[in-house]
N, CA, C and O of each residue as an XYZ file, in Angstrom:
400
protein
N       2.551     30.771   -116.450
C       3.726     29.974   -116.668
C       3.785     28.898   -115.585
O       3.675     29.195   -114.395
N       3.955     27.683   -115.998
C       3.996     26.571   -115.068
C       5.443     26.190   -114.765
O       6.253     26.022   -115.676
N       5.760     26.055   -113.473
C       7.122     25.687   -113.072
C       7.267     24.171   -113.106
O       6.341     23.439   -112.755
N       8.418     23.717   -113.526
C       8.702     22.295   -113.570
C       9.306     21.877   -112.240
O      10.188     22.564   -111.726
N       8.859     20.783   -111.678
C       9.451     20.321   -110.415
C      10.885     19.834   -110.650
O      11.200     19.240   -111.681
N      11.726     20.102   -109.679
C      13.111     19.637   -109.768
C      13.165     18.137   -109.512
O      12.448     17.633   -108.647
N      13.984     17.434   -110.234
C      14.136     16.005   -109.971
C      14.708     15.795   -108.563
O      15.724     16.394   -108.208
N      14.077     14.973   -107.790
C      14.427     14.765   -106.389
C      15.820     14.141   -106.215
O      16.612     14.632   -105.410
N      16.122     13.096   -106.938
C      17.383     12.379   -106.738
C      18.607     13.260   -107.021
O      19.511     13.295   -106.187
N      18.682     13.966   -108.145
C      19.862     14.807   -108.376
C      20.003     15.934   -107.349
O      21.115     16.250   -106.926
N      18.900     16.532   -106.955
C      18.954     17.611   -105.967
C      19.412     17.058   -104.616
O      20.268     17.655   -103.962
N      18.854     15.935   -104.198
C      19.238     15.322   -102.922
C      20.702     14.889   -102.949
O      21.407     15.039   -101.951
N      21.165     14.359   -104.068
C      22.561     13.939   -104.192
C      23.505     15.136   -104.093
O      24.537     15.058   -103.427
N      23.159     16.229   -104.743
C      23.995     17.434   -104.698
C      24.047     17.997   -103.283
O      25.106     18.426   -102.824
N      22.917     17.998   -102.596
C      22.873     18.487   -101.217
C      23.710     17.607   -100.298
O      24.448     18.124    -99.459
N      23.611     16.301   -100.438
C      24.391     15.373    -99.618
C      25.889     15.563    -99.860
O      26.678     15.529    -98.915
N      26.279     15.759   -101.103
C      27.688     15.982   -101.429
C      28.192     17.273   -100.802
O      29.290     17.307   -100.248
N      27.405     18.327   -100.884
C      27.805     19.614   -100.304
C      27.970     19.501    -98.788
O      28.918     20.044    -98.222
N      27.055     18.802    -98.141
C      27.158     18.622    -96.691
C      28.376     17.777    -96.314
O      29.062     18.077    -95.337
N      28.643     16.735    -97.078
C      29.799     15.879    -96.800
C      31.105     16.648    -96.966
O      32.012     16.519    -96.143
N      31.205     17.440    -98.018
C      32.424     18.234    -98.234
C      32.581     19.281    -97.140
O      33.702     19.539    -96.702
N      31.510     19.878    -96.697
C      31.563     20.843    -95.604
C      32.026     20.205    -94.314
O      32.812     20.802    -93.579
N      31.557     19.008    -94.025
C      31.976     18.298    -92.815
C      33.450     17.938    -92.881
O      34.143     17.996    -91.866
N      33.939     17.568    -94.051
C      35.349     17.238    -94.221
C      36.213     18.460    -93.955
O      37.214     18.368    -93.245
N      35.840     19.592    -94.513
C      36.603     20.826    -94.291
C      36.548     21.223    -92.832
O      37.549     21.681    -92.280
N      35.407     21.058    -92.199
C      35.269     21.398    -90.788
C      36.209     20.546    -89.948
O      36.829     21.051    -89.012
N      36.323     19.270    -90.265
C      37.215     18.384    -89.518
C      38.663     18.838    -89.590
O      39.389     18.767    -88.599
N      39.084     19.303    -90.761
C      40.454     19.798    -90.922
C      40.659     21.077    -90.122
O      41.711     21.267    -89.511
N      39.659     21.956    -90.122
C      39.753     23.188    -89.347
C      39.782     22.890    -87.845
O      40.551     23.499    -87.102
N      38.942     21.952    -87.405
C      38.936     21.565    -85.993
C      40.298     21.041    -85.567
O      40.802     21.398    -84.502
N      40.895     20.190    -86.401
C      42.200     19.612    -86.074
C      43.269     20.701    -86.012
O      44.100     20.707    -85.104
N      43.250     21.619    -86.974
C      44.237     22.704    -86.996
C      44.085     23.599    -85.773
O      45.084     24.007    -85.181
N      42.849     23.909    -85.387
C      42.605     24.744    -84.204
C      43.054     24.018    -82.941
O      43.680     24.623    -82.071
N      42.743     22.731    -82.829
C      43.169     21.934    -81.670
C      44.701     21.913    -81.580
O      45.268     22.107    -80.505
N      45.354     21.677    -82.705
C      46.822     21.591    -82.722
C      47.476     22.895    -82.271
O      48.412     22.874    -81.472
N      46.988     24.032    -82.779
C      47.599     25.310    -82.420
C      47.326     25.640    -80.946
O      48.170     26.238    -80.279
N      46.168     25.257    -80.447
C      45.876     25.484    -79.028
C      46.740     24.609    -78.127
O      47.194     25.058    -77.075
N      46.966     23.377    -78.531
C      47.823     22.497    -77.727
C      49.271     22.985    -77.743
O      49.973     22.890    -76.736
N      49.708     23.502    -78.872
C      51.049     24.072    -78.968
C      51.192     25.251    -77.993
O      52.203     25.375    -77.301
N      50.180     26.101    -77.951
C      50.205     27.256    -77.039
C      50.161     26.803    -75.582
O      50.858     27.363    -74.737
N      49.351     25.799    -75.289
C      49.232     25.306    -73.913
C      50.553     24.741    -73.408
O      50.934     24.972    -72.260
N      51.240     24.012    -74.249
C      52.500     23.389    -73.843
C      53.617     24.409    -73.657
O      54.599     24.132    -72.968
N      53.475     25.592    -74.269
C      54.458     26.664    -74.088
C      54.165     27.499    -72.849
O      55.039     28.211    -72.354
N      52.933     27.411    -72.349
C      52.523     28.177    -71.178
C      53.033     27.475    -69.911
O      52.674     26.323    -69.665
N      53.865     28.152    -69.104
C      54.422     27.518    -67.903
C      53.351     26.959    -66.955
O      53.599     25.980    -66.251
N      52.186     27.563    -66.936
C      51.105     27.117    -66.053
C      50.572     25.741    -66.462
O      50.133     24.973    -65.607
N      50.606     25.423    -67.757
C      50.024     24.176    -68.264
C      51.048     23.222    -68.878
O      50.677     22.144    -69.341
N      52.298     23.589    -68.888
C      53.321     22.813    -69.608
C      53.398     21.347    -69.177
O      53.683     20.477    -70.000
N      53.150     21.069    -67.909
C      53.271     19.693    -67.414
C      51.928     18.967    -67.340
O      51.853     17.857    -66.814
N      50.884     19.576    -67.855
C      49.557     18.966    -67.809
C      49.427     17.847    -68.842
O      50.121     17.831    -69.858
N      48.526     16.920    -68.554
C      48.165     15.868    -69.497
C      46.822     16.260    -70.101
O      45.826     16.381    -69.389
N      46.800     16.456    -71.405
C      45.603     16.947    -72.091
C      44.827     15.817    -72.742
O      45.391     14.796    -73.137
N      43.527     16.022    -72.845
C      42.645     15.062    -73.521
C      42.887     15.120    -75.026
O      43.434     16.091    -75.548
N      42.474     14.077    -75.696
C      42.575     14.020    -77.157
C      41.563     14.972    -77.784
O      40.669     15.483    -77.110
N      41.717     15.197    -79.069
C      40.774     16.052    -79.801
C      39.359     15.501    -79.690
O      38.407     16.267    -79.542
N      39.213     14.199    -79.758
C      37.900     13.573    -79.720
C      37.191     13.788    -78.374
O      35.961     13.808    -78.318
N      37.950     13.946    -77.315
C      37.356     14.158    -75.988
C      37.254     15.638    -75.634
O      36.827     15.990    -74.534
N      37.647     16.504    -76.566
C      37.582     17.948    -76.361
C      36.305     18.497    -76.982
O      35.675     17.850    -77.819
N      35.939     19.691    -76.562
C      34.762     20.363    -77.111
C      35.259     21.463    -78.039
O      35.848     22.447    -77.591
N      35.017     21.290    -79.326
C      35.495     22.245    -80.335
C      34.278     22.801    -81.060
O      33.487     22.057    -81.640
N      34.141     24.137    -81.015
C      32.964     24.776    -81.604
C      33.375     25.940    -82.478
O      34.141     26.807    -82.059
N      32.863     25.952    -83.691
C      33.094     27.082    -84.594
C      32.142     28.204    -84.214
O      30.996     27.958    -83.840
N      32.618     29.425    -84.310
C      31.781     30.588    -84.037
C      31.006     30.951    -85.302
O      31.539     30.867    -86.409
N      29.772     31.347    -85.135
C      28.949     31.742    -86.268
C      29.340     33.138    -86.718
O      29.418     34.064    -85.910
N      29.584     33.283    -88.003
C      29.827     34.609    -88.560
C      31.263     35.070    -88.556
O      31.552     36.153    -89.065
N      32.172     34.299    -88.005
C      33.581     34.691    -88.072
C      34.454     33.454    -88.231
O      33.953     32.334    -88.329
N      35.741     33.667    -88.254
C      36.671     32.568    -88.528
C      37.293     32.010    -87.254
O      38.346     31.373    -87.310
N      36.661     32.239    -86.109
C      37.206     31.758    -84.838
C      36.636     30.394    -84.477
O      35.485     30.080    -84.779
N      37.466     29.596    -83.827
C      37.035     28.304    -83.308
C      37.404     28.260    -81.833
O      38.556     28.486    -81.460
N      36.408     27.964    -80.996
C      36.626     27.839    -79.548
C      37.001     26.390    -79.250
O      36.305     25.461    -79.660
N      38.106     26.209    -78.533
C      38.601     24.880    -78.206
C      38.670     24.753    -76.688
O      39.369     25.524    -76.031
N      37.949     23.786    -76.129
C      37.958     23.497    -74.697
C      38.515     22.092    -74.501
O      37.913     21.110    -74.936
N      39.670     22.003    -73.842
C      40.354     20.722    -73.704
C      40.488     20.374    -72.224
O      41.127     21.113    -71.476
N      39.894     19.259    -71.788
C      40.097     18.822    -70.405
C      41.561     18.450    -70.184
O      42.233     17.945    -71.084
N      42.039     18.712    -68.968
C      43.420     18.341    -68.642
C      43.508     17.895    -67.189
O      42.607     18.140    -66.387
N      44.613     17.237    -66.872
C      44.913     16.849    -65.497
C      46.309     17.351    -65.176
O      47.242     17.200    -65.965
N      46.431     17.957    -63.992
C      47.714     18.509    -63.557
C      47.799     18.377    -62.045
O      46.941     18.887    -61.324
N      48.819     17.701    -61.570
C      49.059     17.506    -60.137
C      47.831     16.905    -59.439
O      47.477     17.320    -58.336
N      47.190     15.935    -60.084
C      46.048     15.251    -59.499
C      44.733     16.001    -59.583
O      43.713     15.509    -59.100
N      44.734     17.169    -60.180
C      43.505     17.950    -60.318
C      43.121     18.049    -61.788
O      43.978     18.058    -62.672
N      41.821     18.123    -62.030
C      41.357     18.261    -63.406
C      40.947     19.709    -63.662
O      40.585     20.445    -62.745
N      41.016     20.088    -64.922
C      40.641     21.435    -65.319
C      40.238     21.460    -66.775
O      40.162     20.425    -67.437
N      39.980     22.660    -67.262
C      39.582     22.842    -68.652
C      40.423     23.961    -69.255
O      40.324     25.116    -68.842
N      41.245     23.612    -70.230
C      42.044     24.608    -70.943
C      41.174     25.187    -72.045
O      40.644     24.452    -72.879
N      41.027     26.509    -72.046
C      40.190     27.173    -73.039
C      41.038     28.028    -73.959
O      41.963     28.716    -73.528
N      40.700     27.967    -75.238
C      41.493     28.654    -76.250
C      40.573     29.063    -77.402
O      39.614     28.361    -77.722
N      40.873     30.192    -78.012
C      40.179     30.591    -79.234
C      41.231     30.723    -80.326
O      42.196     31.477    -80.195
N      41.026     29.978    -81.402
C      41.936     30.013    -82.544
C      41.240     30.729    -83.693
O      40.097     30.422    -84.029
N      41.935     31.678    -84.284
C      41.372     32.468    -85.377
C      42.057     32.092    -86.686
O      43.284     32.024    -86.762
N      41.248     31.848    -87.716
C      41.798     31.476    -89.018
C      42.402     32.705    -89.691
O      41.764     33.754    -89.782
N      43.623     32.563    -90.154
C      44.344     33.641    -90.815
C      44.091     33.596    -92.325
O      43.558     32.616    -92.845
N      44.475     34.654    -93.011
C      44.238     34.721    -94.456
C      44.976     33.634    -95.229
O      44.557     33.260    -96.324
N      46.066     33.125    -94.673
C      46.812     32.058    -95.358
C      46.279     30.662    -95.032
O      46.841     29.664    -95.484
N      45.184     30.586    -94.239
C      44.572     29.307    -93.925
C      45.054     28.672    -92.632
O      44.486     27.674    -92.189
N      46.085     29.228    -92.021
C      46.575     28.708    -90.749
C      45.744     29.306    -89.607
O      44.924     30.199    -89.822
N      45.970     28.807    -88.409
C      45.274     29.316    -87.227
C      46.256     29.950    -86.264
O      47.416     29.548    -86.173
N      45.764     30.954    -85.545
C      46.563     31.682    -84.559
C      45.729     31.785    -83.282
O      44.539     32.096    -83.341
N      46.347     31.525    -82.134
C      45.647     31.647    -80.863
C      45.431     33.119    -80.544
O      46.376     33.907    -80.524
N      44.175     33.479    -80.294
C      43.855     34.873    -79.953
C      43.386     34.997    -78.501
O      43.254     36.104    -77.979
N      43.139     33.869    -77.860
C      42.762     33.875    -76.431
C      43.098     32.538    -75.855
O      42.873     32.304    -74.668
């Protein structure tokens, strides 16, 4: 039995679409994780008066194999710089909750 080759253009187009949609969803998850971490930081008396970096200047990494996103946000407080670290876990309803 001879296998027929898959048409290159339709396969490549489908792959590109899947990657683009995945990147779009990732961006929304990154933003939600950043937002919930910043909310937690501003409630923490230790960091409440800090000036935090934007999402674009932060390091946001999804964990492989689970629904957690690690968020590292540079900040400045009383003339000193630091790094606020947070782990946001995706809940069953699609929202994020700070777990660390």
